[in-house]
C-alpha positions, 0 to 999 in steps of 0.5 A, spaced: 120 885 357 127 884 354 132 887 360 139 886 357 142 884 350 149 882 349 153 881 343 160 877 344 165 873 341 164 865 342 172 864 342 173 868 348 167 871 351 169 878 349 163 883 349 162 887 343 156 890 344 151 891 351 145 894 352 140 894 358 133 897 360 132 895 367 125 896 369 125 900 376 124 893 380 129 889 376 135 895 377 138 891 384 138 885 380 141 887 374 148 887 376 147 879 378 144 878 371 150 881 368 154 877 371 151 871 370 150 873 362 158 874 362 159 867 365 154 864 360 158 867 355 165 865 357 162 858 357 160 858 350 164 854 345 164 853 337 160 846 339 155 849 343 148 849 341 146 854 336 140 856 340 139 855 347 134 858 353 137 858 360 133 859 366 135 864 372 130 866 377 124 869 374 128 871 367 131 867 362 137 868 358 136 866 350 142 866 346 143 865 338 150 863 336 152 864 328 159 865 325 162 864 332 158 870 335 153 870 340 147 874 341 144 874 348 138 877 351 135 876 358 127 877 358 122 875 363 120 867 363 113 868 360 116 872 354 114 868 347 120 864 345 119 865 338 119 873 338 125 873 342 129 869 337 126 873 332 129 879 336 136 876 336 136 874 329 134 882 328 140 884 332 144 879 328 142 882 322 143 889 324 150 887 327 152 884 321 150 890 316 153 895 321 160 891 321 159 890 313 158 898 312 164 900 317 169 895 315 167 892 308 165 885 307 169 879 310 
């Protein structure tokens, strides 16, 4: 299950979008995971790996970097990696489409 999704700028870690869907048994830990996600975002820079998995207890953070934007998700450790990165690609595509629609092309 995916519990948390964030979109942020790489240069300063500014959170642009966030969504969470914590299961009842995860609600107490969600504040800890959100704090860890923000730490991950602050440590990123343009030279960070384009794709990364960071383990944290029973969950893992997955992130994708593209054009100085980070797309990050928190999911169960057993969640299929290929499916999770496909999800992040979909989030990226939707984010770019919405920005282009609202503000025009670059």
